[in-house]
N, CA, C and O of each residue as an XYZ file, in Angstrom:
876
protein
N     186.199    146.635     32.602
C     184.876    146.758     33.142
C     183.865    146.219     32.137
O     183.759    146.713     31.015
N     183.128    145.199     32.559
C     182.248    144.563     31.652
C     180.742    144.960     31.898
O     180.196    144.613     32.945
N     180.103    145.649     30.989
C     178.734    146.126     31.215
C     177.775    144.973     31.413
O     176.808    145.099     32.165
N     178.020    143.854     30.756
C     177.097    142.725     30.906
C     177.119    142.182     32.335
O     176.082    141.809     32.881
N     178.350    142.141     32.953
C     178.451    141.704     34.308
C     177.770    142.682     35.196
O     177.104    142.255     36.140
N     177.879    143.958     34.977
C     177.229    145.031     35.827
C     175.731    144.774     35.797
O     175.073    144.774     36.837
N     175.191    144.551     34.590
C     173.758    144.355     34.419
C     173.328    143.058     35.138
O     172.239    143.016     35.711
N     174.134    142.039     35.116
C     173.799    140.768     35.753
C     173.831    140.913     37.261
O     173.019    140.294     37.948
N     174.712    141.683     37.781
C     174.891    141.816     39.208
C     173.907    142.871     39.880
O     173.592    142.801     41.068
N     173.481    143.790     39.068
C     172.688    144.935     39.582
C     171.468    144.477     40.446
O     171.257    144.972     41.553
N     170.670    143.505     39.892
C     169.454    143.096     40.749
C     169.872    142.524     42.132
O     169.168    142.697     43.127
N     170.982    141.871     42.156
C     171.433    141.288     43.512
C     171.788    142.433     44.427
O     171.471    142.356     45.614
N     172.440    143.515     43.950
C     172.745    144.652     44.783
C     171.491    145.398     45.154
O     171.377    145.871     46.285
N     170.530    145.523     44.230
C     169.290    146.160     44.571
C     168.526    145.421     45.783
O     168.006    146.075     46.687
N     168.497    144.130     45.742
C     167.883    143.373     46.790
C     168.650    143.537     48.105
O     168.062    143.675     49.177
N     169.991    143.517     47.986
C     170.811    143.762     49.247
C     170.619    145.114     49.739
O     170.591    145.305     50.954
N     170.478    146.120     48.876
C     170.243    147.517     49.321
C     168.983    147.651     50.057
O     168.930    148.418     51.019
N     167.929    146.944     49.673
C     166.679    146.994     50.371
C     166.803    146.482     51.789
O     166.232    147.062     52.712
N     167.542    145.402     51.971
C     167.821    144.817     53.280
C     168.654    145.851     54.132
O     168.363    146.110     55.299
N     169.642    146.383     53.501
C     170.496    147.388     54.229
C     169.643    148.587     54.717
O     169.755    149.004     55.870
N     168.809    149.122     53.839
C     167.963    150.241     54.212
C     167.047    149.890     55.313
O     166.865    150.657     56.258
N     166.432    148.673     55.203
C     165.499    148.196     56.217
C     166.168    148.124     57.644
O     165.610    148.640     58.612
N     167.341    147.491     57.748
C     168.025    147.394     58.925
C     168.463    148.759     59.486
O     168.385    149.037     60.683
N     168.923    149.583     58.546
C     169.363    150.933     58.987
C     168.203    151.782     59.530
O     168.346    152.495     60.524
N     167.027    151.682     58.834
C     165.874    152.478     59.265
C     165.377    152.064     60.662
O     165.127    152.906     61.524
N     165.240    150.734     60.860
C     164.841    150.227     62.206
C     165.876    150.600     63.248
O     165.533    151.040     64.345
N     167.141    150.423     62.904
C     168.234    150.745     63.859
C     168.274    152.168     64.250
O     168.466    152.504     65.419
N     168.080    153.085     63.200
C     168.106    154.493     63.493
C     166.887    154.904     64.358
O     167.031    155.684     65.299
N     165.716    154.384     64.038
C     164.538    154.699     64.804
C     164.657    154.262     66.282
O     164.282    154.978     67.210
N     165.202    153.045     66.434
C     165.499    152.520     67.781
C     166.504    153.351     68.496
O     166.350    153.610     69.689
N     167.580    153.804     67.781
C     168.598    154.556     68.385
C     168.118    155.979     68.889
O     168.549    156.476     69.929
N     167.259    156.548     68.125
C     166.627    157.828     68.510
C     165.781    157.630     69.793
O     165.815    158.462     70.701
N     165.028    156.520     69.848
C     164.245    156.296     71.061
C     165.084    156.043     72.331
O     164.809    156.555     73.416
N     166.135    155.211     72.116
C     167.036    154.950     73.280
C     167.775    156.249     73.629
O     167.932    156.597     74.799
N     168.200    156.915     72.639
C     168.946    158.186     72.895
C     168.112    159.224     73.634
O     168.619    159.927     74.509
N     166.869    159.317     73.291
C     165.970    160.288     73.946
C     165.830    159.935     75.390
O     165.989    160.782     76.268
N     165.527    158.667     75.644
C     165.349    158.204     77.080
C     166.608    158.492     77.899
O     166.528    158.989     79.022
N     167.762    158.176     77.327
C     169.036    158.300     77.957
C     169.337    159.788     78.255
O     169.824    160.142     79.329
N     169.025    160.642     77.256
C     169.284    162.073     77.392
C     168.345    162.651     78.545
O     168.756    163.480     79.357
N     167.097    162.158     78.547
C     166.147    162.666     79.621
C     166.631    162.249     80.992
O     166.602    163.032     81.941
N     167.075    161.010     81.088
C     167.603    160.501     82.418
C     168.745    161.366     82.832
O     168.809    161.814     83.977
N     169.691    161.623     81.880
C     170.864    162.427     82.225
C     170.448    163.849     82.591
O     171.005    164.448     83.511
N     169.502    164.366     81.893
C     169.049    165.761     82.176
C     168.462    165.916     83.537
O     168.738    166.886     84.243
N     167.648    164.959     83.912
C     166.963    165.021     85.234
C     167.846    164.492     86.390
O     167.473    164.568     87.560
N     169.017    163.959     86.024
C     169.944    163.483     87.040
C     169.363    162.421     88.006
O     169.504    162.486     89.227
N     168.736    161.490     87.392
C     168.196    160.320     88.201
C     169.396    159.497     88.737
O     170.159    158.917     87.966
N     169.531    159.467     90.013
C     170.773    158.882     90.618
C     171.293    157.583     90.053
O     172.312    157.584     89.363
N     170.629    156.474     90.321
C     171.082    155.140     90.002
C     171.080    154.911     88.458
O     172.058    154.479     87.848
N     169.902    155.238     87.894
C     169.661    155.060     86.491
C     170.634    155.899     85.665
O     171.073    155.526     84.577
N     170.943    157.061     86.253
C     171.920    157.967     85.540
C     173.285    157.330     85.369
O     173.937    157.473     84.335
N     173.705    156.616     86.420
C     175.011    156.024     86.375
C     175.023    154.886     85.429
O     176.038    154.626     84.783
N     173.884    154.168     85.319
C     173.765    153.042     84.381
C     173.821    153.578     82.915
O     174.451    152.984     82.040
N     173.140    154.716     82.698
C     173.137    155.332     81.395
C     174.562    155.786     81.027
O     175.003    155.569     79.898
N     175.279    156.407     81.964
C     176.595    156.868     81.730
C     177.550    155.677     81.300
O     178.356    155.752     80.373
N     177.351    154.596     82.085
C     178.115    153.397     81.830
C     177.822    152.817     80.453
O     178.723    152.390     79.732
N     176.561    152.812     80.113
C     176.179    152.298     78.797
C     176.768    153.126     77.643
O     177.320    152.596     76.679
N     176.624    154.442     77.790
C     177.209    155.328     76.729
C     178.654    155.176     76.560
O     179.134    155.147     75.427
N     179.407    155.072     77.645
C     180.858    154.870     77.564
C     181.187    153.529     76.934
O     182.088    153.444     76.100
N     180.456    152.458     77.325
C     180.742    151.148     76.849
C     180.430    151.098     75.327
O     181.232    150.592     74.541
N     179.306    151.608     74.948
C     178.850    151.602     73.589
C     179.777    152.374     72.643
O     180.160    151.868     71.589
N     180.128    153.594     73.030
C     180.960    154.480     72.214
C     182.373    153.999     72.078
O     183.042    154.324     71.098
N     182.853    153.229     73.039
C     184.284    152.837     73.086
C     184.504    151.412     72.644
O     185.598    150.887     72.850
N     183.504    150.743     72.035
C     183.661    149.448     71.571
C     183.164    149.423     70.084
O     182.112    150.012     69.839
N     183.830    148.794     69.083
C     183.416    148.736     67.766
C     182.063    147.989     67.571
O     181.700    147.115     68.358
N     181.363    148.357     66.532
C     180.101    147.634     66.256
C     180.420    146.162     65.934
O     179.675    145.255     66.304
N     181.526    145.956     65.250
C     181.972    144.557     64.891
C     182.052    143.670     66.129
O     181.562    142.541     66.145
N     182.695    144.224     67.176
C     182.821    143.482     68.395
C     181.499    143.232     69.069
O     181.217    142.141     69.564
N     180.705    144.261     69.072
C     179.329    144.150     69.663
C     178.519    143.067     68.941
O     177.837    142.277     69.594
N     178.580    143.019     67.642
C     177.842    142.070     66.870
C     178.369    140.623     67.134
O     177.566    139.692     67.204
N     179.648    140.435     67.275
C     180.196    139.174     67.617
C     179.696    138.727     68.935
O     179.386    137.549     69.111
N     179.600    139.649     69.902
C     179.115    139.225     71.232
C     177.679    138.912     71.126
O     177.247    137.935     71.739
N     176.880    139.655     70.396
C     175.423    139.381     70.398
C     175.102    138.118     69.631
O     174.223    137.346     70.014
N     175.826    137.919     68.544
C     175.501    136.748     67.631
C     176.118    135.457     68.094
O     175.503    134.396     67.987
N     177.351    135.536     68.619
C     178.027    134.334     69.078
C     178.149    134.130     70.558
O     178.302    133.005     71.034
N     178.080    135.216     71.282
C     178.166    135.115     72.741
C     176.866    134.830     73.466
O     176.792    133.936     74.310
N     175.804    135.626     73.116
C     174.538    135.487     73.820
C     173.970    134.087     73.752
O     173.455    133.611     74.764
N     174.033    133.367     72.577
C     173.504    132.018     72.478
C     174.104    131.069     73.578
O     173.467    130.073     73.919
N     175.312    131.365     74.133
C     175.867    130.511     75.135
C     175.098    130.623     76.437
O     175.159    129.716     77.266
N     174.384    131.703     76.632
C     173.549    131.885     77.796
C     172.048    131.733     77.468
O     171.180    132.158     78.230
N     171.796    131.149     76.379
C     170.351    130.844     75.990
C     169.649    131.870     75.213
O     168.459    131.711     74.942
N     170.330    132.967     74.813
C     169.674    134.052     74.015
C     170.163    133.919     72.567
O     171.309    134.224     72.237
N     169.225    133.445     71.710
C     169.589    133.292     70.277
C     168.637    134.001     69.358
O     167.445    133.693     69.338
N     169.119    134.906     68.628
C     168.352    135.732     67.714
C     168.770    135.506     66.261
O     169.859    135.000     65.988
N     167.918    135.876     65.365
C     168.266    135.764     63.934
C     169.346    136.796     63.606
O     169.562    137.726     64.384
N     170.044    136.643     62.440
C     171.027    137.597     62.036
C     170.554    139.002     61.935
O     171.256    139.942     62.308
N     169.285    139.158     61.398
C     168.643    140.377     61.169
C     168.421    141.135     62.539
O     168.733    142.314     62.705
N     167.859    140.341     63.484
C     167.630    140.890     64.781
C     168.894    141.343     65.492
O     168.929    142.389     66.139
N     169.938    140.519     65.353
C     171.227    140.829     65.981
C     171.837    142.105     65.364
O     172.446    142.896     66.084
N     171.678    142.323     64.009
C     172.100    143.514     63.391
C     171.406    144.739     63.916
O     172.041    145.742     64.241
N     170.048    144.648     63.999
C     169.274    145.748     64.512
C     169.622    146.126     65.935
O     169.783    147.299     66.270
N     169.737    145.067     66.794
C     170.075    145.327     68.209
C     171.427    145.965     68.317
O     171.619    146.874     69.124
N     172.404    145.496     67.497
C     173.741    146.038     67.475
C     173.736    147.550     67.133
O     174.356    148.380     67.798
N     172.969    147.849     66.016
C     172.923    149.214     65.643
C     172.226    150.179     66.674
O     172.611    151.332     66.867
N     171.186    149.601     67.300
C     170.477    150.362     68.364
C     171.343    150.570     69.538
O     171.326    151.644     70.141
N     172.148    149.523     69.912
C     173.033    149.605     71.049
C     174.089    150.660     70.794
O     174.359    151.489     71.663
N     174.681    150.641     69.631
C     175.713    151.595     69.266
C     175.150    152.980     69.027
O     175.663    153.953     69.580
N     174.107    153.098     68.216
C     173.525    154.403     67.833
C     172.860    155.076     69.019
O     172.926    156.301     69.118
N     172.225    154.346     69.921
C     171.521    154.993     71.104
C     172.526    155.874     71.851
O     172.171    156.984     72.246
N     173.769    155.417     72.060
C     174.729    156.186     72.796
C     175.064    157.507     72.100
O     175.157    158.553     72.742
N     175.241    157.444     70.794
C     175.588    158.627     70.055
C     174.410    159.615     69.976
O     174.578    160.824     70.135
N     173.237    159.068     69.730
C     172.024    159.934     69.760
C     171.864    160.498     71.122
O     171.501    161.670     71.224
N     172.102    159.771     72.199
C     171.919    160.321     73.573
C     172.817    161.510     73.788
O     172.396    162.494     74.397
N     174.064    161.452     73.300
C     174.981    162.603     73.520
C     174.594    163.777     72.668
O     174.779    164.922     73.080
N     174.063    163.532     71.496
C     173.635    164.681     70.642
C     172.425    165.300     71.254
O     172.322    166.527     71.263
N     171.487    164.526     71.774
C     170.298    165.127     72.354
C     170.580    165.722     73.718
O     169.930    166.695     74.103
N     171.528    165.169     74.465
C     171.936    165.749     75.725
C     172.480    167.167     75.568
O     172.155    168.088     76.318
N     173.347    167.286     74.520
C     173.914    168.621     74.187
C     172.787    169.608     73.804
O     172.802    170.778     74.187
N     171.831    169.098     73.049
C     170.692    169.978     72.705
C     169.890    170.428     73.891
O     169.487    171.588     73.973
N     169.649    169.499     74.835
C     168.899    169.892     76.009
C     169.735    170.811     76.898
O     169.164    171.671     77.569
N     171.060    170.669     76.933
C     171.873    171.585     77.704
C     171.880    172.996     77.169
O     172.141    173.969     77.876
N     171.580    173.060     75.878
C     171.528    174.403     75.256
C     170.337    175.259     75.609
O     170.347    176.478     75.443
N     169.288    174.577     76.112
C     168.079    175.286     76.506
C     168.325    176.061     77.838
O     168.771    175.483     78.829
N     168.026    177.350     77.826
C     168.353    178.189     78.974
C     167.613    177.711     80.159
O     166.434    177.367     80.070
N     168.322    177.679     81.344
C     167.669    177.301     82.542
C     166.446    178.040     82.904
O     165.535    177.463     83.499
N     166.370    179.336     82.566
C     165.190    180.140     82.890
C     163.943    179.592     82.175
O     162.834    179.758     82.683
N     164.091    178.976     81.068
C     162.988    178.351     80.339
C     162.439    177.108     81.090
O     161.226    176.907     81.144
N     163.305    176.309     81.645
C     162.917    175.132     82.455
C     162.144    175.686     83.670
O     161.064    175.198     84.005
N     162.706    176.691     84.305
C     162.151    177.206     85.577
C     160.815    177.899     85.312
O     159.866    177.759     86.083
N     160.755    178.674     84.173
C     159.428    179.337     83.901
C     158.347    178.366     83.606
O     157.208    178.533     84.042
N     158.700    177.321     82.848
C     157.666    176.324     82.585
C     157.193    175.568     83.787
O     156.013    175.244     83.928
N     158.135    175.294     84.648
C     157.812    174.597     85.910
C     156.932    175.455     86.761
O     155.990    174.976     87.391
N     157.257    176.796     86.781
C     156.457    177.714     87.611
C     154.982    177.895     87.120
O     154.101    178.370     87.838
N     154.802    177.495     85.895
C     153.416    177.575     85.270
C     152.664    176.330     85.636
O     151.489    176.216     85.286
N     153.284    175.371     86.335
C     152.577    174.205     86.755
C     152.776    172.948     85.882
O     152.092    171.943     86.073
N     153.718    173.016     84.924
C     154.006    171.974     84.073
C     154.867    170.901     84.809
O     155.795    171.250     85.538
N     154.564    169.659     84.621
C     155.363    168.618     85.210
C     156.690    168.481     84.452
O     156.803    168.932     83.312
N     157.700    167.853     85.091
C     158.996    167.713     84.370
C     158.885    167.099     82.992
O     159.607    167.468     82.067
N     157.956    166.143     82.872
C     157.796    165.459     81.598
C     157.181    166.354     80.547
O     157.517    166.294     79.364
N     156.186    167.264     81.060
C     155.629    168.290     80.151
C     156.562    169.300     79.723
O     156.548    169.729     78.569
N     157.442    169.735     80.674
C     158.444    170.738     80.315
C     159.389    170.180     79.227
O     159.776    170.878     78.289
N     159.738    168.900     79.396
C     160.614    168.312     78.451
C     159.987    168.167     77.087
O     160.612    168.426     76.058
N     158.770    167.759     77.101
C     158.048    167.507     75.828
C     157.678    168.766     75.100
O     157.890    168.866     73.891
N     157.136    169.722     75.796
C     156.530    170.934     75.097
C     157.548    172.131     75.020
O     157.438    172.990     74.146
N     158.450    172.153     75.877
C     159.346    173.370     75.952
C     160.780    173.051     75.513
O     161.304    173.628     74.561
N     161.394    172.109     76.245
C     162.819    171.892     75.967
C     163.138    170.986     74.780
O     164.126    171.234     74.089
N     162.351    169.957     74.516
C     162.695    169.044     73.462
C     162.589    169.673     72.083
O     163.474    169.442     71.259
N     161.505    170.496     71.766
C     161.478    171.088     70.403
C     162.741    171.991     70.148
O     163.254    172.040     69.030
N     163.211    172.682     71.188
C     164.409    173.502     70.947
C     165.661    172.632     70.854
O     166.554    172.868     70.040
N     165.693    171.612     71.725
C     166.844    170.693     71.677
C     167.004    169.967     70.328
O     168.112    169.783     69.825
N     165.840    169.561     69.761
C     165.900    168.846     68.518
C     166.389    169.767     67.363
O     167.131    169.325     66.486
N     165.976    171.007     67.381
C     166.398    171.976     66.346
C     167.940    172.190     66.462
O     168.639    172.201     65.449
N     168.452    172.357     67.691
C     169.895    172.484     67.849
C     170.659    171.264     67.466
O     171.781    171.348     66.968
N     170.039    170.090     67.701
C     170.704    168.861     67.534
C     170.659    168.338     66.104
O     171.209    167.270     65.835
N     170.025    169.052     65.179
C     169.856    168.547     63.797
C     171.229    168.122     63.203
O     171.315    166.999     62.706
N     172.299    168.942     63.222
C     173.595    168.560     62.608
C     174.148    167.261     63.203
O     174.474    166.365     62.424
N     174.278    167.093     64.517
C     174.836    165.807     65.032
C     173.920    164.664     64.872
O     174.409    163.543     64.735
N     172.623    164.832     64.874
C     171.707    163.739     64.649
C     171.760    163.298     63.206
O     171.661    162.103     62.931
N     171.915    164.238     62.260
C     172.026    163.854     60.880
C     173.330    163.140     60.621
O     173.387    162.172     59.862
N     174.407    163.641     61.276
C     175.691    162.980     61.125
C     175.705    161.523     61.690
O     176.279    160.600     61.113
N     175.013    161.393     62.886
C     174.907    160.036     63.383
C     174.065    159.105     62.542
O     174.341    157.908     62.452
N     173.025    159.667     61.919
C     172.170    158.845     60.993
C     173.031    158.299     59.856
O     172.963    157.112     59.537
N     173.821    159.145     59.260
C     174.675    158.767     58.149
C     175.752    157.790     58.600
O     176.120    156.873     57.865
N     176.256    157.996     59.824
C     177.232    157.113     60.423
C     176.710    155.742     60.628
O     177.420    154.765     60.384
N     175.427    155.624     61.091
C     174.830    154.349     61.322
C     174.568    153.588     59.999
O     174.752    152.374     59.904
N     174.138    154.349     59.006
C     173.883    153.662     57.720
C     175.161    153.012     57.268
O     175.186    151.848     56.869
N     176.292    153.835     57.342
C     177.581    153.286     56.899
C     178.040    152.061     57.745
O     178.660    151.121     57.248
N     177.708    152.134     59.004
C     178.066    151.017     59.906
C     177.406    149.710     59.557
O     177.847    148.652     60.005
N     176.340    149.766     58.754
C     175.656    148.487     58.324
C     176.630    147.704     57.485
O     176.382    146.529     57.211
N     177.668    148.266     57.088
C     178.604    147.534     56.186
C     179.312    146.365     56.933
O     179.971    145.532     56.311
N     179.157    146.327     58.264
C     179.794    145.159     58.953
C     178.809    144.094     59.402
O     179.194    143.105     60.028
N     177.492    144.304     59.071
C     176.531    143.264     59.513
C     176.635    141.955     58.750
O     175.973    140.976     59.094
N     177.436    141.936     57.750
C     177.628    140.690     56.987
C     178.340    139.629     57.878
O     178.411    138.455     57.514
N     178.866    140.068     59.055
C     179.503    139.088     59.928
C     178.516    138.209     60.586
O     178.887    137.152     61.095
N     177.214    138.602     60.606
C     176.216    137.742     61.210
C     175.394    137.071     60.100
O     174.209    136.783     60.270
N     176.027    136.841     59.009
C     175.455    136.095     57.869
C     174.217    136.714     57.208
O     173.307    136.012     56.768
N     174.215    138.027     57.154
C     173.217    138.778     56.520
C     173.625    139.146     55.087
O     174.736    139.641     54.896
N     172.765    138.923     54.056
C     173.101    139.227     52.695
C     173.003    140.754     52.378
O     172.236    141.155     51.502
N     173.747    141.551     53.065
C     173.725    142.915     52.806
C     174.626    143.304     51.565
O     175.071    142.430     50.820
N     174.855    144.530     51.388
C     175.625    144.938     50.215
C     177.075    144.398     50.265
O     177.586    143.870     49.276
N     177.721    144.543     51.435
C     179.115    144.047     51.510
C     179.157    142.560     51.356
O     180.080    142.056     50.717
N     178.194    141.801     51.911
C     178.102    140.355     51.790
C     178.028    139.933     50.367
O     178.738    139.031     49.923
N     177.132    140.616     49.628
C     176.906    140.258     48.174
C     178.201    140.554     47.387
O     178.568    139.767     46.514
N     178.897    141.665     47.673
C     180.107    141.994     46.965
C     181.220    140.926     47.243
O     181.895    140.454     46.328
N     181.366    140.588     48.491
C     182.396    139.539     48.793
C     182.016    138.202     48.199
O     182.902    137.466     47.764
N     180.737    137.848     48.157
C     180.312    136.610     47.641
C     180.569    136.547     46.197
O     181.042    135.533     45.683
N     180.253    137.660     45.489
C     180.409    137.670     44.002
C     181.904    137.634     43.605
O     182.303    136.958     42.657
N     182.704    138.389     44.372
C     184.160    138.343     44.071
C     184.704    136.994     44.301
O     185.519    136.538     43.499
N     184.315    136.300     45.351
C     184.805    134.961     45.617
C     184.340    133.923     44.643
O     185.025    132.918     44.455
N     183.186    134.122     44.002
C     182.667    133.130     43.065
C     183.171    133.409     41.657
O     183.651    132.478     41.010
N     183.093    134.638     41.140
C     183.369    134.912     39.792
C     184.671    135.713     39.554
O     185.148    135.833     38.425
N     185.218    136.246     40.640
C     186.474    137.047     40.542
C     186.317    138.270     39.691
O     187.316    138.794     39.199
N     185.133    138.745     39.495
C     184.877    140.005     38.780
C     184.984    141.166     39.845
O     183.988    141.805     40.184
N     186.145    141.387     40.313
C     186.374    142.318     41.421
C     186.005    143.728     41.137
O     185.376    144.379     41.971
N     186.387    144.256     39.933
C     186.122    145.641     39.637
C     184.609    145.903     39.545
O     184.094    146.860     40.122
N     183.928    145.046     38.821
C     182.391    145.278     38.645
C     181.738    145.136     40.063
O     180.842    145.917     40.384
N     182.148    144.195     40.883
C     181.514    144.014     42.203
C     181.738    145.268     43.049
O     180.835    145.727     43.747
N     182.957    145.816     42.977
C     183.303    146.922     43.866
C     182.608    148.204     43.322
O     182.110    149.004     44.114
N     182.571    148.395     42.052
C     181.903    149.569     41.488
C     180.456    149.588     41.892
O     179.956    150.626     42.325
N     179.750    148.451     41.763
C     178.372    148.366     42.146
C     178.185    148.596     43.652
O     177.204    149.204     44.080
N     179.147    148.098     44.449
C     179.109    148.333     45.860
C     179.129    149.792     46.244
O     178.329    150.258     47.055
N     180.082    150.517     45.628
C     180.242    151.993     45.862
C     178.978    152.698     45.401
O     178.422    153.534     46.112
N     178.505    152.327     44.127
C     177.350    152.997     43.635
C     176.118    152.769     44.497
O     175.308    153.680     44.672
N     175.957    151.487     45.073
C     174.807    151.283     45.874
C     174.820    152.075     47.144
O     173.763    152.544     47.565
N     175.957    152.254     47.785
C     176.005    153.118     48.989
C     175.766    154.590     48.680
O     175.171    155.316     49.477
N     176.241    155.024     47.503
C     175.947    156.381     47.072
C     174.459    156.635     46.910
O     173.940    157.673     47.322
N     173.777    155.659     46.299
C     172.355    155.730     46.073
C     171.602    155.859     47.443
O     170.663    156.641     47.589
N     172.069    155.049     48.426
C     171.359    155.024     49.703
C     171.744    156.292     50.470
O     170.847    156.895     51.061
N     172.969    156.736     50.510
C     173.423    157.753     51.409
C     173.259    159.177     50.843
O     173.069    160.102     51.633
N     173.320    159.396     49.553
C     173.248    160.737     49.080
C     171.907    161.404     49.416
O     171.929    162.546     49.875
N     170.729    160.763     49.217
C     169.449    161.390     49.582
C     169.403    161.713     51.086
O     168.844    162.729     51.500
N     169.995    160.835     51.878
C     169.990    161.174     53.347
C     170.856    162.412     53.607
O     170.478    163.306     54.364
N     171.979    162.440     52.986
C     172.866    163.542     53.102
C     172.282    164.856     52.639
O     172.484    165.871     53.305
N     171.589    164.885     51.560
C     170.902    166.042     51.036
C     169.769    166.481     51.954
O     169.552    167.674     52.169
N     169.071    165.525     52.477
C     167.931    165.841     53.317
C     168.396    166.434     54.599
O     167.791    167.356     55.146
N     169.562    165.852     55.106
C     170.184    166.491     56.360
C     170.593    167.960     56.168
O     170.400    168.815     57.033
N     171.170    168.199     54.982
C     171.572    169.586     54.715
C     170.490    170.524     54.638
O     170.566    171.672     55.077
N     169.360    169.969     54.010
C     168.108    170.893     53.988
C     167.570    171.173     55.283
O     167.161    172.304     55.545
N     167.530    170.128     56.218
C     167.017    170.393     57.524
C     167.936    171.346     58.295
O     167.431    172.176     59.051
N     169.216    171.267     58.141
C     170.120    172.184     58.824
C     169.872    173.625     58.339
O     169.833    174.559     59.140
N     169.714    173.779     57.075
C     169.488    175.133     56.504
C     168.177    175.680     57.048
O     168.132    176.852     57.419
N     167.073    174.867     57.116
C     165.852    175.356     57.616
C     165.955    175.780     59.114
O     165.405    176.787     59.559
N     166.693    174.940     59.830
C     166.901    175.229     61.234
C     167.566    176.548     61.451
O     167.186    177.323     62.329
N     168.596    176.806     60.616
C     169.336    178.126     60.683
C     168.435    179.288     60.268
O     168.471    180.371     60.853
N     167.633    179.030     59.247
C     166.762    180.173     58.811
C     165.677    180.519     59.793
O     165.194    181.650     59.860
N     165.269    179.399     60.637
C     164.256    179.665     61.629
C     164.890    180.312     62.869
O     164.176    180.694     63.796
N     166.193    180.436     62.894
C     166.855    181.120     64.055
C     167.108    180.265     65.177
O     167.458    180.778     66.240
N     166.958    178.864     65.058
C     167.213    177.978     66.135
C     168.739    177.942     66.368
O     169.547    178.082     65.450
N     169.076    177.745     67.656
C     170.424    177.539     68.067
C     171.217    178.785     68.266
O     172.403    178.721     68.588
N     170.558    179.987     68.072
C     171.243    181.215     68.326
C     171.196    181.545     69.784
O     171.733    182.570     70.203
């Protein structure tokens, strides 16, 4: 292990980590938005759209992100849809993550007692208002553990976005190994970079779970 090589490579990994975090953050935010819409559609049992959502969830959860990225990056241009590598990576993460977030939020909404939905509706609240002000706050509290797990999962899934020519952490590691053959240094920095990115998220997730338990949610 050569400390000089580590010092030389560190700035390259720092730059790649910024890109990885950026893609992950946008992908996770988009996944939450898609997941919320899909969970609401499922909860209200909207006939045709509900079947589309079910098909989307099954398709997304049962195909690897790598395959999805290949389809988006190499397949869509054949029908005239061409995006940058970064856009393809974000779309792929949202497509995959949206399905997982939808299932987590659906389970949270299912945990809300039917009497609460009925009582809120009897007070004159619209279905959208019942969802926003009554059901969703409780569902989010119950869904903290799976949502946190999905967040960490999606960050780790960014490790495959190098297939769309993005200079993320894995891309930089492979590139440096191929050029200089300093395999040990490149891999040590790769592992260290993911730890730096993921540990704060993991700790924050644990803190949120503890606060949710102390508040008595999910009982």
